[in-house]
N, C-alpha and C positions, 0 to 999 in steps of 0.2 A: 504494500500500500504506500503510495506517495503522498496522497492528500485525503484526509478524513474530516468529517464533521462529527463532533461529540456533543450531544444534547444532554445536559445535566438537569434532571427534574427537581421540582420543589421538594419532593419527599426524600431525595438524596441529600439536599443541602439544608434541611431543617431538622431540628430536634423535635421531640414529642410535644413541647410547648409552643411550637411554631416559630421559634427564634432560629437564627442562622447558626449552622454547625460549622464553626471555623476549622475544627480539626479535620473534618471531611473535605472541605475546600482545599486545605493545605495538602492533604494526601493526593487528591486528584491533580492538583497543580504540579506536584512532584512527578507524577506519572506522565503528564503531558510534556513536561520538560525533558524527560527521558526519551519520549517519542520524537520530540523536536530535534534533540541532539543526534538521534539515529537517522535523521533525514526525512522524517514524516512531517509534512505540513498539517497543522491542526487548526480548524476553525471551531470555536467553542460557542454553542448556543446555550446560554445559562439562565435558568430561572433563579429566584432567590431575592430579587429586589424588594418585593412586598414583605417577605419574611424579615429581611434586614431592617426595613423601616419600622415594622411592627415591634421588633425588639428594641430599637432605638427610642421609640416614642411610648413604650409601655407605661401605662398609668398616667400619661399626660395628655390624652386625647379624649375629647367629649364624644358622645355617641354620634356617629355619622351614618349616612346611608351607605350601602355597599360600594357604589361607584366613587363617591367622594373619599371614602376610606382607602380604596385601592389607589386612587390618584395621589393622595397624601403619602401613604406608605411607600409607594414606588418612587416618588420624587425625592424623599429623604433616603430611602434604601438604596437607590441606584448609585448614588455617590459613594455610600459606604461599601457596597458590593464591589464596584470597580476599583476602589482604593485598595480593597483587600487583595483582589487579583493582581493589581499593579505591584504591590509590595512583595507578594509571594513569588511572582515571576521574576521580579528584579533580583531576588536572592539567587536565582539561577542564571543571571545575566541575560535574561530574555525580556524584550519589551512587549507590551500588549496595548491594544487600543480598543476603545468602545465604539460599537456600531449599534445605534438605536434605530429601530424601523417601525413602520406600521403597515397594515394591509394596504391602505390607499397609496402609500409611497411606492408600492411595487405594482400598482395597477396598470401602468403603461409600460410598453416595451422600452422606451427611452429611460425612464426612471429605474427600471429593473437592471438595465445594462450599466447605468451610472453606479448603482450600488455594487454590482459585480466588479466593476473596474476598481472601485475603492478598495475592496477586499483583496483583489488580485495584487494591487500595489502594496498593500500591507504585507501580504505573504512574501512577495518578492523582495521586500526590504527587511525581512526577518521579524515581522511584528505579528503577534497572535491576535486575530480579531476575536473580541468578546461580544457576541450578538445577543440582543434581547429586544423584545417588543417594548415600545415606548408606552407604558401603561398610564402615563400622566395624561395622554390625549387619546389613547385607544380605548374606547368604551362601546358597549353594546354591539351593534352591527358592524362597527369599524374594527373590531378585534379579530385576530386570528382565533381559531378554536382554542388553541393553546400553543405552547412552544414546540410541541411535536409537529404541528402543521408548519410552523415557521422553519424548523430544522429540515423538514422535507424540501421546502422551497430553496433553502440555502444550499442543500446538498446538490440539487440539480443545477442551481445557478452556478455553483463553483466547480461543476464537473468532478465531484468527489469520487474516490474509489469506493468509499464506504461511509455509511451513516451508522453511528453507534448511539443508541438511545439508552441512557442509564436511568433505571427506575429503582424501586426498593424491593423488587422481586426478581427472580432469576430469568424470567421470560414468560412465554405463553404455556399454560398447562392444559391438560385434558379436563380439568375441573377447577374447583376452588383451590388455589395454591396452599391454603391452610389444611386441606384435606390430605392425609397421608396416602390415600389411594390415587390421588392425582399424579400424573406423570408429566415431566417437562417435555415439550415438543422441541427437539433439537434442531430440526431443519424443516423449512416450508418451501416447497418448490412453486414456480409460477402457476402451475395447474393444481395446487394443493387443496382446492376445494373450499367450502364455506367453513370459516372458523368461528362464526358468531355463537355457535352452541357451546364452545369451550370457554368463552371469555366473559368475565364478570363485567357487568354494565355500570358498576359504581365508579364515581370519580375518585381521584386521589385525595388525600386528606387536606393538602394545602395547595394543590394545583387545580387547574380548570379541566384537565383531561383525565383519561383513564386508559386501561389496556385496550379497549375497543378502538379508541382514536389511534393509539400507537400501532395497532395491527393494520388499520386502514391505511395510515400513512406509509407504513413499512411495505405493504403490498404495492402501493402505487409507485413508490420510489424504486422498488426492486423491478417493477415492470418497465421502468425507464432505463434499466441497465446498471443500477447501483446496488451493491450489496448492503443489506441492512441487518444489524444485530441489536437485539434487545437483551440487556443484561442488568445485573444488580450492581448499582454504583456504590453500594456500601461494602462490597467485598474488597478485601485488600488486594491491591495490584491488578484490578480487573482490566484496566486499559492496556497495560503492558502485556498481560497474559494473552489478551485477544489479538492485539496487533503484532507483537513481536514473536510470539510462539506459534501463531496461526493454528495449523492442524494438530500440533503437539500438545496444546493446552487441554487440561482436564476440567477447567472451570466451566460451570454450567451457563448456558445462554441459548437463546433461540436465534437461528440464522435464517434470513429470507434470501433464497438464492436469486441472484439477479438474472433478468431475462437475457437471452443470447442475442436479442435484437433490440439494442438501445435506440431511442428516438432522437431526433435532432434537438438542438438547443432551443429553437423557437417553439417546438412542440412541448418541450419540458416546461417552458414558461406558461404556455397555454394550459397544460395539464393541471397546473396549480392555480389557475386563474378563475376557477369556477365561482369563487366568492366575489369576483369583480363583475360578474355577468350583468349586463344591462337588459337582457331580454331572453325570450325562449323561442326556439324553432321546433315545431311539432311536425314530424314527417310521416309519410305513409309506409306501409309494410314493404312495398317494392323498393323504396329508397333505403330502408333499413337493410334489406337483403343485399343490395348493391354495395352499401358502405361496409358491411361486415363480411364481404366475400374475400377471396384470395387476391383480387386485383385492386390496386390503389385507385380510388375514384374520389371525385369531389362531390360535395352536396349541391345538387342542382335545384333551382326554384321549382321545377316541374314536380319534384317529389315532396314539396311542402304542403301541409294541410292547414296549418294555422301559425300565425306569428303573434307573439305576446310581448308587451313592453315597448318602450321607445329607445332606439339606439342609433348611433351614427356609424358611418363607415369606419371599420377598424376596431370597433368595440368587440368585447367578448360576449358570446351568447351560449346558452345551454341548448343541447339538442336532445329531443325526446322522441321515443318510439310511440306508436299509436296507443299502446296500453298505459301510457303515462310514465314509463320508466326512463330515467335519464341515461342516455348511452354515450354521451360525450360533451365536449365543449369545443368552440371554434371561434375564429376571428372573421367577422362578416366582411364581405366585399362591397356592401351597399348599406344604405340606411333603412330604418324600419318602414318608412313610407313606400320606398321602391320595393322592398321585400314583400309587403302586403299586396302591392299592385301586381306582382309577378307570381303570386301563389298559383301553382298548378299549370302555369303557362309554358308550353313547349318552346324551346329555343330562346328562352328569356335569360339564359346564362347561369353562371356559377354564383351561388350564395355564399358558400364557404369552400375555399380551395383546399385540396388535400394537404398541402404543405402547412396549412394553418388549422387543421382539424385533428383533435385528439379523441380517440374512442376508448372507452373503458373496457 
């Protein structure tokens, strides 16, 4: 592995009382430093700002609504968290830099590439990017689902060899991880079937996500050609075991095997842009059959049954089959007014070109 993204979850970085676990951050920083010196570029997607702020302001904050509380804790905690990383990496002679982002700041191709360029420059200059969502301004519909979703986008953006998601359990089990009869699923292939029956639907104690989100993101990123590993960030030496020992390590984790057919950089951006969608394109059964066939084809207006929402040329839209199931996302070549005018019309041209269409 030459470049990896490591996502460190809230339950890894917090103690039972919700405050920041400085010892754990130090241990993970030591491991990242070892990887860095061995020639592996590491991008860190780190939770923990809210926990850090909560610990700093304990007993000094009046009762606030959840959004205001999150904004306050993240504003105070982000400074404390990045200062902690700064000093810990400095002990190893490594510089780190803060990258705060939001869902909307990645919604256009230009902004997406600007952020990619920023982190490419940091890595080329020997600086470890520490990425987090800017929770001071990301609220409700403007938020990523959680940092799992953000880490997936960062992994594809940076063309990483692997994404390592650190949680507080060893991976995905065949049942409740607390049940002794449950077994760890060591490897999941691209055609590994439905995992929803195995996964607990509860959220983590201090984060917004859960294993269901992690598995969804992992499958999507693996489908784009990037290896994904879900492991227990509280295990000693977990990162060095996974990255440096590879097949020789006996440490438990779940590995999502990457697809042998990776997609283009533009399609990777589109694949993670469903949250930015401005409208919906509902297509007929013949169009679904054509799109899902063995030959690469574009979505033509003749196959459209309904257009919902208002969008401009170049916006992202969701694509739905007749039964209402979303089958993909794409970048439209015309606005919603023209799209509606051309519904079902033969010879009216391409609505979403194949190069800008990602199918699930």
